C-alpha positions in Angstrom: -1.7 -18.9 -4.8 -1.0 -16.1 -1.4 1.8 -14.3 -3.5 -1.0 -13.7 -6.3 -4.1 -12.3 -4.1 -0.8 -10.2 -2.1 0.1 -9.1 -6.1 -3.7 -8.5 -5.9 -4.0 -6.1 -3.3 -1.4 -4.3 -3.2 -2.0 -2.9 -6.8 -5.8 -2.2 -5.7 -3.7 -0.5 -2.3 -1.4 1.3 -4.4 -4.4 2.3 -6.7 -6.5 3.4 -4.3 -3.4 5.4 -2.9 -2.6 7.1 -5.6 -6.0 8.0 -6.2 -6.4 9.6 -2.9 -3.4 11.2 -2.7 -3.6 12.9 -6.2 -1.4 11.1 -8.1 -0.2 10.6 -11.9 1.7 7.9 -11.4 1.7 4.3 -13.9 0.4 1.1 -12.7 3.8 -0.3 -12.5 4.5 2.5 -9.8 1.5 1.4 -8.1 2.5 -2.0 -7.9 5.2 -1.1 -6.8 3.8 1.4 -4.1 1.0 -1.1 -2.8 3.1 -4.2 -2.4 5.7 -1.0 -0.2 2.4 -0.8 1.7 1.4 -3.8 2.1 4.8 -5.0 3.3 5.0 -2.4 5.4 1.4 -2.9 7.1 1.8 -5.8 7.7 5.0 -5.8 9.3 4.0 -2.0 11.8 -0.1 -3.5 12.1 1.0 -6.5 14.6 2.5 -3.6 17.3 0.2 -1.1 17.1 -2.2 -3.4 17.2 -4.4 -3.9 13.5 -4.1 -7.0 12.6 -6.5 -8.0 9.2 -8.0 -11.0 8.8 -9.7 -10.9 5.6 -9.3 -9.2 2.1 -11.6 -6.1 2.6 -9.2 -4.9 6.2 -5.9 -6.2 4.2 -6.6 -3.3 1.7 -7.7 -0.9 4.0 -4.7 -1.6 6.3 -1.5 -2.2 2.6 -3.4 1.7 1.1 -3.0 3.4 4.7 0.7 1.9 4.2 0.8 2.6 0.8 -0.2 6.9 1.2 2.7 6.1 4.2 4.9 4.9 1.7 3.7 7.7 -1.2 4.3 10.4 0.9 7.6 9.5 2.2 8.7 8.9 -1.5 7.3 12.2 -3.0 9.5 14.0 0.4 12.4 12.3 -0.5 11.6 12.6 -4.5 11.6 17.0 -4.8 14.8 17.3 -2.0 
């Protein structure tokens, strides 16, 4: 059940990040960016003192991670 929740949080975070950065990527790209953002948020969050304890907090931190990953991905793609 934890994996399903993680994927749903990643999908939501990827969608929100895509809308915040005005992207036109498809659903699969949103899922991938969101899951990578969730992983980044889970790894980096405790280091900087941010820990999400509920689903809303996880979505927020995963969205921040997804925005960072999406910005890096778009900068890489432009090269």
